[in-house]
C-alpha positions in Angstrom: 3.5 -3.7 -23.4 7.0 -3.8 -21.7 9.3 -1.0 -21.1 12.8 -0.5 -19.7 13.9 -4.0 -20.7 12.5 -6.8 -18.5 12.1 -4.7 -15.3 8.7 -3.1 -15.9 5.7 -4.9 -17.3 2.2 -3.6 -17.8 -0.8 -5.9 -17.2 -4.1 -5.3 -18.9 -6.2 -2.3 -17.9 -8.3 -3.1 -14.9 -12.1 -2.3 -15.1 -14.2 0.4 -13.4 -13.4 3.8 -14.8 -13.9 6.8 -12.5 -15.5 10.2 -13.1 -13.2 12.9 -11.7 -15.1 15.8 -10.4 -13.0 18.8 -11.3 -12.7 21.3 -14.1 -10.1 20.4 -16.8 -6.9 22.3 -16.3 -7.1 22.8 -12.6 -3.8 21.6 -11.1 -4.2 18.7 -8.7 -2.0 20.5 -6.2 -4.4 23.4 -6.1 -7.4 21.1 -5.6 -5.6 19.3 -2.8 -5.0 22.6 -1.0 -8.7 23.4 -1.1 -10.1 19.9 -0.7 -11.3 20.5 2.9 -13.0 23.8 2.2 -16.7 24.4 1.7 -15.8 26.3 -1.5 -14.2 23.1 -2.9 -17.3 21.1 -2.1 -19.5 23.6 -3.9 -17.0 23.6 -6.8 -17.3 19.8 -7.1 -21.1 19.8 -7.0 -21.2 22.6 -9.6 -19.0 20.6 -12.0 -21.2 17.5 -11.6 -24.2 19.5 -12.8 -22.4 20.2 -16.1 -21.9 16.9 -18.1 -19.5 18.5 -20.5 -17.0 19.0 -17.6 -17.0 15.4 -16.6 -13.8 13.6 -17.5 -13.2 9.9 -17.4 -9.6 9.4 -16.3 -7.3 6.5 -15.5 -4.2 6.0 -13.4 -1.0 4.1 -13.8 0.4 2.7 -10.6 3.9 1.4 -10.1 4.2 -1.3 -7.5 6.5 -3.9 -6.0 5.0 -7.4 -5.5 4.4 -8.1 -1.8 4.7 -4.4 -0.8 2.1 -3.4 1.7 2.1 0.2 0.6 1.7 -0.9 -3.0 -1.4 -2.9 -2.0 -2.7 0.1 0.0 -2.3 2.3 -3.1 -4.2 -0.2 -5.3 -7.0 -0.5 -2.8 -7.5 3.2 -2.5 -7.8 3.5 -6.3 -10.3 0.7 -6.2 -12.2 2.4 -3.3 -12.6 5.4 -5.6 -13.6 3.3 -8.6 -10.6 4.5 -10.6 -9.4 2.4 -13.5 -5.6 1.8 -13.4 -2.8 0.1 -15.1 -0.4 -1.7 -12.8 3.3 -1.8 -13.6 5.2 -4.3 -11.6 8.8 -3.4 -10.6 11.6 -5.5 -9.1 12.5 -4.5 -5.6 15.7 -2.4 -5.2 16.0 -2.0 -9.0 12.7 -0.1 -8.8 14.5 2.9 -7.4 16.3 4.1 -10.5 13.4 3.1 -12.7 11.0 5.4 -10.8 13.4 8.3 -11.5 13.7 7.3 -15.1 9.9 7.5 -15.6 9.7 10.9 -14.0 9.2 10.6 -10.3 11.1 12.6 -7.8 11.2 9.9 -5.1 12.2 6.3 -5.1 9.3 4.8 -3.2 6.2 2.9 -4.1 3.3 3.2 -4.7 4.0 5.8 -7.4 1.0 6.9 -9.4 0.6 8.9 -12.6 -2.7 10.6 -12.6 -3.9 13.3 -15.0 -0.4 14.6 -15.6 0.5 14.6 -11.9 2.9 12.2 -10.2 2.1 11.1 -6.7 4.2 9.0 -4.3 3.5 7.7 -0.8 0.2 6.5 0.6 -0.5 9.5 2.7 0.0 11.8 -0.2 -2.1 9.6 -2.5 -5.0 9.3 0.0 -5.4 13.1 0.2 -5.0 13.6 -3.5 -7.7 11.0 -4.3 -10.1 12.6 -1.8 -9.5 16.0 -3.5 -10.2 14.6 -6.9 -13.0 12.2 -6.2 -14.8 13.2 -3.0 -17.1 10.2 -2.9 -16.7 7.7 -1.4 -14.3 9.5 1.0 -11.1 8.2 2.5 -11.4 10.5 5.5 -14.5 11.3 7.6 -16.1 14.7 7.2 -16.3 15.2 11.0 -13.1 17.0 12.1 -12.6 15.0 15.2 -13.0 11.7 13.5 -10.9 12.8 10.6 -8.0 13.7 13.0 -8.3 10.3 14.5 -8.1 8.6 11.1 -5.1 10.8 10.1 -3.2 9.9 13.2 -3.9 6.2 12.7 -2.8 6.4 9.1 0.4 8.2 10.1 1.1 5.6 12.8 0.5 2.8 10.3 2.9 4.5 7.8 5.7 5.5 10.1 5.6 2.9 12.9 3.8 -0.2 11.8 4.8 -0.5 8.1 8.6 -0.8 8.6 8.1 -3.8 10.9 6.6 -6.4 8.4 8.9 -5.0 5.7 12.0 -5.7 7.8 10.7 -9.0 9.0 10.0 -10.1 5.4 13.4 -9.3 4.0 15.1 -10.8 7.0 13.1 -14.0 6.7 13.5 -14.3 3.0 17.2 -13.9 3.3 17.2 -16.9 5.6 14.7 -19.0 3.6 14.3 -17.9 0.0 11.8 -20.7 -0.9 9.1 -18.2 -0.2 10.2 -15.6 -2.8 8.3 -17.1 -5.7 5.0 -17.0 -3.8 5.1 -13.2 -3.6 5.5 -13.1 -7.4 2.1 -14.7 -8.0 0.2 -12.6 -10.6 3.1 -10.2 -11.1 4.4 -9.5 -14.6 8.0 -8.7 -14.4 9.0 -9.5 -18.0 10.7 -12.7 -16.9 9.3 -16.0 -15.6 8.5 -16.0 -11.9 10.6 -19.1 -11.4 13.7 -17.5 -12.9 13.1 -14.3 -10.9 12.9 -16.3 -7.7 16.0 -18.4 -8.5 18.1 -15.3 -9.2 16.7 -13.2 -6.3 19.6 -13.7 -3.8 21.5 -10.5 -4.6 18.2 -8.4 -4.6 17.1 -9.9 -1.3 20.5 -9.3 0.3 20.5 -5.7 -1.0 16.9 -5.0 0.3 17.9 -6.4 3.7 20.7 -3.9 3.9 18.6 -1.0 2.6 15.8 -1.5 5.1 18.1 -2.3 8.0 16.9 -5.8 8.6 19.7 -6.7 11.0 19.3 -9.5 13.6 19.1 -6.9 16.3 16.4 -4.9 14.5 14.4 -8.0 13.7 14.5 -9.2 17.3 13.4 -5.8 18.4 10.5 -5.8 15.9 9.4 -9.2 17.1 9.4 -8.1 20.7 7.4 -5.0 19.8 4.9 -6.9 17.6 2.4 -7.8 20.4 2.1 -4.2 21.4 1.6 -3.1 17.9 -1.1 -5.7 17.2 -2.7 -4.6 20.5 -2.8 -1.0 19.2 -4.5 -2.2 16.0 -7.1 -4.0 18.1 -7.6 -0.8 20.1 -8.2 1.3 17.0 -10.8 -1.2 15.8 -12.5 -1.1 19.2 -12.5 2.7 19.2 -14.1 2.6 15.7 -11.3 4.5 14.1 -10.7 1.6 11.7 -12.8 -1.5 10.9 -16.1 0.4 10.4 -18.7 -0.1 7.7 -17.0 2.5 5.5 -13.4 1.9 4.8 -11.0 4.8 5.3 -7.3 5.6 4.6 -6.1 4.2 7.9 -7.9 0.9 7.2 -5.9 0.5 4.0 -2.6 1.6 5.6 -2.9 -0.7 8.6 -4.7 -3.7 7.3 -2.3 -4.3 4.5 0.6 -4.4 7.0 -1.2 -6.9 9.2 -2.0 -8.9 6.1 1.6 -9.3 5.2 2.3 -10.5 8.8 -0.3 -13.2 8.3 1.9 -14.5 5.5 4.5 -15.6 8.0 4.2 -19.2 9.2 6.1 -18.1 12.3 3.5 -15.4 13.2 0.1 -16.4 11.7 -1.2 -18.3 14.7 -0.6 -15.3 17.0 -2.6 -13.0 14.7 -5.5 -14.9 13.2 -7.7 -15.0 16.3 -7.6 -11.3 17.1 -9.5 -8.4 15.6 -6.4 -7.2 13.7 -6.2 -10.4 11.9 -9.9 -10.5 11.0 -9.8 -6.9 9.7 -6.7 -7.7 7.6 -8.4 -10.6 5.8 -11.6 -8.5 5.3 -9.8 -5.6 3.8 -7.3 -7.7 1.8 -8.9 -11.0 1.0 -6.1 -11.9 -1.5 -2.5 -11.1 -0.7 0.1 -13.3 -2.5 3.0 -14.6 -0.5 4.0 -17.1 2.2 7.0 -16.9 4.4 8.1 -20.3 5.6 9.4 -20.7 9.2 12.7 -18.7 9.3 13.3 -17.2 12.8 14.9 -19.0 15.7 12.5 -20.2 18.4 14.0 -17.9 21.1 13.3 -14.9 18.9 9.6 -15.7 18.9 9.2 -16.0 22.7 6.5 -13.6 23.7 5.1 -13.2 20.2 2.2 -15.6 20.7 
């Protein structure tokens, strides 16, 4: 099914429906407010004991191909076993489309779930834990939860903008990599045509995200320190444990996009951050050919 012309496409429903543990009619926002309370835990267990109150529900997630936050949103839905329909949007043009389909904001991932509209990975992670407590995205222990929340926030606010700016800057210099990011996407037009006509969209995205030469050089200079911080979080057990958490998905997806860069891959693959990224996100479409001047890359490796 296609809607809004050729800009939104809907792939087939993905498998693995989820059972949502809440009483029909309870607003999601109310459940989120109580999600960390003992009363909420008892409420969820009580509902599970009454089969008539179990509801099989599905989500619709709006994503942009190659977006780290979109991938994180998908992985969190899969973590919970929630079936979803994926609707691929064209970058930049996605902004008015999200408004047209009822979202207040202009960012992805954007999820429709049981009549609610959720945007942003940090909002989504908490909403999913409120709706489907197991398996959790945050530890039950308060101290460990705080550590995961801080790591997730750092990944969202500090780390995520770096690979995004680098990607738009690199693709503006070398657009041959654009098509690789469209692998598996259903945009309503052939991937080859979308790639060949992508120049205005890439240029606009570069401006929107502030991917100037100065910003990119600063990002490349800061990258070793950021990767070092990811390695530290792994060493501290905040991320990279046996049970995935919200910070795993937020951070590993960002590093996974960095691994798509021919200019950066060698500096990342041999370290814990690179290993975690490949474990959490085995398949991430896209390859960014060499694009940055050699003097910009001094100190990255």
